[in-house]
C-alpha positions as CSV (number, residue, x, y, z in Angstrom):
1,M,-156.2,74.9,-21.5
2,P,-159.2,76.7,-20.0
3,S,-161.3,75.0,-17.4
4,L,-164.7,75.6,-15.8
5,D,-164.7,78.2,-13.0
6,L,-167.8,77.2,-11.2
7,D,-167.7,80.1,-8.8
8,R,-167.9,82.5,-11.7
9,L,-170.7,80.8,-13.5
10,V,-174.3,81.9,-12.8
11,A,-175.8,78.9,-14.6
12,I,-175.2,75.6,-16.5
13,D,-177.5,75.2,-19.5
14,V,-177.6,71.4,-20.0
15,H,-179.3,71.4,-23.4
16,T,-178.0,73.3,-26.4
17,H,-177.5,72.4,-30.0
18,V,-174.8,73.2,-32.6
19,Q,-175.7,72.8,-36.3
20,R,-172.8,74.3,-38.2
21,S,-169.2,73.2,-38.6
22,V,-166.4,75.7,-38.0
23,T,-165.4,74.8,-41.6
24,A,-168.8,75.8,-43.1
25,P,-168.4,78.9,-45.2
26,T,-171.8,80.5,-44.5
27,R,-174.6,80.7,-41.9
28,D,-177.1,79.2,-44.3
29,T,-179.7,77.1,-42.4
30,D,-181.5,74.1,-43.8
31,A,-185.3,73.6,-44.2
32,A,-185.6,71.5,-41.0
33,L,-184.0,74.3,-38.8
34,N,-186.2,76.9,-40.5
35,A,-189.3,74.9,-39.8
36,M,-188.4,74.5,-36.2
37,A,-187.6,78.2,-35.8
38,S,-191.0,79.0,-37.3
39,Y,-192.6,76.5,-34.8
40,F,-190.8,78.1,-31.8
41,K,-191.4,81.7,-33.3
42,T,-187.7,82.5,-33.2
43,E,-184.9,83.3,-35.5
44,A,-183.3,80.4,-37.5
45,V,-179.7,80.7,-36.6
46,S,-177.1,78.0,-36.7
47,Y,-174.1,78.1,-34.3
48,T,-170.7,76.7,-34.4
49,V,-169.2,75.5,-31.0
50,D,-166.9,78.5,-31.0
51,E,-169.8,80.9,-31.5
52,L,-171.8,79.1,-28.9
53,A,-168.9,79.5,-26.5
54,A,-168.6,83.2,-27.1
55,Y,-172.4,83.6,-26.5
56,Y,-172.4,81.8,-23.2
57,R,-169.1,83.2,-22.0
58,E,-170.5,86.7,-22.3
59,R,-173.4,85.6,-20.1
60,R,-171.2,83.9,-17.6
61,M,-172.8,80.5,-18.3
62,A,-171.6,77.1,-19.3
63,A,-173.4,75.0,-21.8
64,V,-173.7,71.3,-22.6
65,T,-173.9,71.0,-26.3
66,F,-174.3,68.3,-29.0
67,I,-175.5,67.3,-32.4
68,V,-178.2,64.6,-33.1
69,D,-176.9,61.7,-35.1
70,V,-179.3,60.0,-37.4
71,K,-177.8,57.1,-39.3
72,D,-179.6,57.5,-42.7
73,Q,-179.4,61.4,-42.7
74,P,-177.8,62.7,-45.9
75,E,-174.2,63.7,-45.6
76,D,-173.7,67.4,-45.0
77,P,-170.2,68.8,-44.8
78,A,-171.6,72.0,-43.1
79,R,-172.8,69.9,-40.2
80,P,-170.3,69.3,-37.3
81,T,-169.2,65.8,-36.3
82,N,-169.1,64.5,-32.7
83,E,-165.3,64.7,-33.0
84,E,-165.4,68.4,-33.9
85,V,-167.8,69.2,-31.1
86,A,-165.5,67.5,-28.6
87,E,-162.3,69.2,-30.1
88,R,-163.8,72.7,-30.1
89,A,-165.3,72.1,-26.7
90,A,-161.8,71.3,-25.4
91,A,-160.6,74.7,-26.8
92,N,-163.5,76.4,-25.0
93,A,-163.5,74.3,-21.9
94,D,-164.2,77.3,-19.6
95,V,-167.8,77.3,-20.9
96,I,-168.5,74.3,-23.1
97,I,-169.2,70.7,-22.0
98,P,-169.4,68.2,-24.9
99,F,-171.9,65.4,-25.3
100,A,-171.8,63.0,-28.2
101,S,-174.7,61.5,-30.2
102,I,-174.8,58.0,-31.6
103,D,-177.7,56.5,-33.4
104,P,-178.3,53.0,-32.0
105,A,-179.0,51.8,-35.5
106,R,-175.2,52.0,-36.1
107,G,-174.9,48.8,-34.2
108,K,-171.4,47.6,-33.3
109,E,-169.8,50.4,-35.3
110,G,-171.6,52.9,-33.1
111,V,-170.5,51.1,-29.9
112,R,-166.9,51.4,-31.0
113,A,-167.4,55.0,-31.9
114,A,-168.9,55.8,-28.5
115,Q,-165.9,54.1,-26.7
116,R,-163.5,56.1,-28.8
117,L,-165.3,59.4,-28.2
118,I,-165.0,58.7,-24.5
119,D,-161.4,57.5,-24.4
120,E,-159.8,59.8,-27.0
121,Y,-162.1,62.9,-27.1
122,G,-163.3,63.1,-23.5
123,V,-167.0,63.5,-24.1
124,R,-169.0,64.0,-20.9
125,G,-172.3,62.3,-21.9
126,F,-174.5,61.1,-24.8
127,K,-177.7,62.6,-26.4
128,F,-180.4,60.4,-27.8
129,H,-183.5,61.5,-29.8
130,P,-185.8,58.4,-30.0
131,S,-188.3,60.0,-32.4
132,S,-185.7,61.2,-34.9
133,Q,-183.6,58.0,-34.5
134,Q,-186.7,55.8,-34.6
135,F,-186.1,53.5,-31.7
136,L,-187.7,52.8,-28.3
137,P,-185.2,53.6,-25.5
138,N,-185.9,50.2,-24.0
139,D,-185.2,48.3,-27.2
140,R,-182.3,45.9,-26.6
141,V,-180.6,47.3,-29.8
142,A,-179.5,50.3,-27.8
143,Y,-178.3,48.4,-24.8
144,P,-174.7,47.9,-25.9
145,L,-174.4,51.6,-26.2
146,Y,-175.8,52.1,-22.7
147,E,-173.2,49.5,-21.4
148,V,-170.4,51.7,-22.6
149,I,-171.9,54.8,-21.2
150,Q,-172.7,53.3,-17.8
151,A,-169.1,51.8,-17.6
152,A,-167.7,55.3,-18.2
153,G,-169.9,56.8,-15.5
154,L,-171.5,59.2,-17.9
155,P,-175.1,60.5,-18.2
156,A,-177.4,59.8,-21.1
157,L,-179.9,62.5,-22.1
158,F,-183.1,61.5,-24.0
159,H,-185.5,63.7,-25.9
160,T,-189.0,63.0,-24.4
161,G,-192.5,64.2,-25.4
162,Q,-193.7,66.1,-28.4
163,S,-190.9,67.3,-30.8
164,G,-190.4,70.6,-32.5
165,A,-188.6,68.5,-35.2
166,G,-191.1,67.8,-38.0
167,A,-193.9,69.9,-36.4
168,R,-196.4,71.1,-38.9
169,Q,-194.5,69.5,-41.7
170,R,-196.2,66.9,-44.1
171,G,-196.5,63.7,-42.1
172,G,-194.7,65.4,-39.2
173,G,-191.5,65.0,-41.2
174,G,-191.6,61.3,-40.5
175,I,-191.2,61.9,-36.7
176,R,-193.1,59.4,-34.6
177,L,-193.9,60.8,-31.2
178,A,-194.6,57.5,-29.4
179,Y,-190.9,56.7,-29.4
180,S,-190.4,59.6,-27.0
181,N,-192.9,58.6,-24.2
182,P,-190.7,58.8,-21.1
183,I,-192.3,55.7,-19.6
184,H,-190.0,53.6,-21.8
185,L,-187.0,54.9,-19.9
186,D,-188.3,53.3,-16.7
187,D,-187.0,50.0,-18.1
188,V,-183.7,51.6,-19.0
189,A,-183.3,53.0,-15.4
190,V,-184.0,49.5,-14.0
191,D,-181.5,47.8,-16.3
192,F,-178.8,50.5,-16.0
193,P,-179.1,51.7,-12.4
194,D,-175.7,53.4,-12.5
195,M,-176.2,55.4,-15.7
196,P,-177.6,58.9,-14.9
197,I,-180.6,59.5,-17.2
198,V,-181.9,62.9,-18.2
199,L,-185.5,63.2,-19.4
200,A,-185.2,66.2,-21.7
201,H,-188.1,68.7,-21.9
202,P,-191.5,68.9,-20.2
203,S,-192.8,65.7,-21.6
204,F,-196.1,66.8,-23.2
205,P,-198.4,64.9,-23.3
206,W,-196.8,62.5,-20.9
207,Q,-195.8,64.8,-18.1
208,E,-197.0,62.6,-15.3
209,E,-195.2,59.6,-16.7
210,A,-191.9,61.6,-16.6
211,L,-192.5,62.8,-13.0
212,A,-193.3,59.2,-11.9
213,V,-190.1,57.8,-13.4
214,A,-187.9,60.7,-12.0
215,V,-189.5,60.3,-8.5
216,H,-189.2,56.5,-8.5
217,K,-185.7,56.1,-10.0
218,P,-182.9,57.9,-8.1
219,Q,-180.6,58.4,-11.1
220,V,-183.3,60.1,-13.3
221,Y,-183.3,63.8,-13.8
222,I,-185.6,66.2,-15.8
223,D,-184.2,69.1,-17.9
224,L,-186.6,71.9,-18.5
225,S,-185.6,72.9,-22.0
226,G,-187.6,73.5,-25.1
227,W,-190.5,75.2,-23.4
228,S,-190.9,78.7,-22.0
229,P,-191.3,78.3,-18.2
230,K,-194.6,80.2,-18.3
231,Y,-196.1,77.3,-20.1
232,F,-195.0,74.7,-17.6
233,P,-197.9,72.6,-16.3
234,P,-198.7,73.2,-12.7
235,I,-197.9,69.7,-11.7
236,L,-194.3,70.1,-13.1
237,V,-193.8,73.2,-11.0
238,Q,-195.2,71.5,-8.0
239,Y,-192.7,68.7,-8.2
240,A,-189.9,71.0,-9.1
241,N,-190.5,72.8,-5.8
242,T,-190.7,69.6,-3.7
243,L,-189.9,66.0,-4.6
244,L,-187.7,66.8,-7.6
245,K,-186.0,70.0,-6.4
246,D,-182.6,68.2,-6.5
247,K,-183.3,66.7,-10.0
248,V,-184.6,69.5,-12.2
249,L,-182.1,71.1,-14.6
250,F,-181.8,74.4,-16.4
251,G,-181.9,73.9,-20.1
252,T,-183.0,76.0,-23.0
253,D,-182.8,74.1,-26.3
254,F,-180.7,77.0,-27.6
255,P,-180.7,78.5,-30.1
256,L,-184.5,77.9,-30.3
257,L,-184.9,79.5,-26.8
258,T,-182.4,81.9,-25.4
259,P,-181.3,81.8,-21.8
260,E,-182.5,85.4,-21.3
261,R,-186.0,84.5,-22.4
262,W,-186.1,81.3,-20.4
263,M,-184.9,83.1,-17.2
264,D,-187.2,86.0,-17.6
265,D,-190.2,83.7,-18.1
266,L,-189.2,81.7,-15.0
267,T,-190.0,84.8,-13.0
268,K,-193.6,84.5,-14.2
269,T,-193.9,81.1,-12.4
270,T,-194.2,80.0,-8.8
271,V,-190.8,78.1,-8.8
272,R,-189.5,79.0,-5.4
273,D,-186.4,81.2,-5.0
274,E,-184.7,78.6,-2.8
275,V,-185.0,76.0,-5.5
276,K,-183.3,78.2,-8.2
277,P,-179.7,77.8,-7.2
278,R,-180.1,74.0,-7.5
279,L,-182.0,74.4,-10.8
280,F,-179.5,76.7,-12.4
281,K,-176.2,75.1,-11.3
282,E,-176.0,72.8,-8.3
283,N,-178.0,69.9,-9.8
284,A,-176.1,70.0,-13.0
285,C,-172.8,70.0,-11.2
286,R,-173.8,66.8,-9.3
287,L,-175.1,65.1,-12.6
288,L,-171.9,66.0,-14.5
289,G,-169.5,65.2,-11.7
290,L,-168.2,68.8,-11.5
291,K,-166.4,70.1,-8.5
């Protein structure tokens, strides 16, 4: 069984997506992925876990990867399950770190599934997308899931800010942005002080709320995925260089942004060279409990 060789890795990307099962016969993409690719001005390509592993292995990087579970989403046999993500991650454990995703609307069934994914499949964290799953992170409906995650000592990663999902579609594809205001996670950080929390993405238009929560709550991190670094607001760069230098994380939102583009665009910012080793790998190692 392969394992992470941290000395060999140049970076850990904490935010990647897989949209296609290894059993899917083609690379066909759905309308939602095509729309997001158009929004990000990139190619609409869906990856399996194995293909993702090959891509990151070639670049000497590791990747956290996941699906987004939405309870009422139509069944699609081409879409991978949490179980498949974990199983294929285990087969590619030199570069892939599996997270699971459970829609809080699944209730007790979802809580049981989360526990099983931890105990039987070894997932290393959980991904939530409040706008797609249509819940406020501090809604008590999600707390039984957080209890399981905290008890296991695992991190929870939350989409924050504007979403590429639904962008420019009729009615925004039903996506309600207000669910993803990071200030709602301040309550979660108070109520679950031993659950590491990752605020995913520069949280436009609530960047200052995200910075305030991350500075105030010791277990809250910010991943810098989903945006080219050249568009980072100055206040985010300022905090990444100072108060949050131990809590910012390299993430791309791959395949919507590639690590090459992200890293190249970082050179166009004033992020300090001495911060980059923490940003690219050291902070993720601490968050994920890697040695």
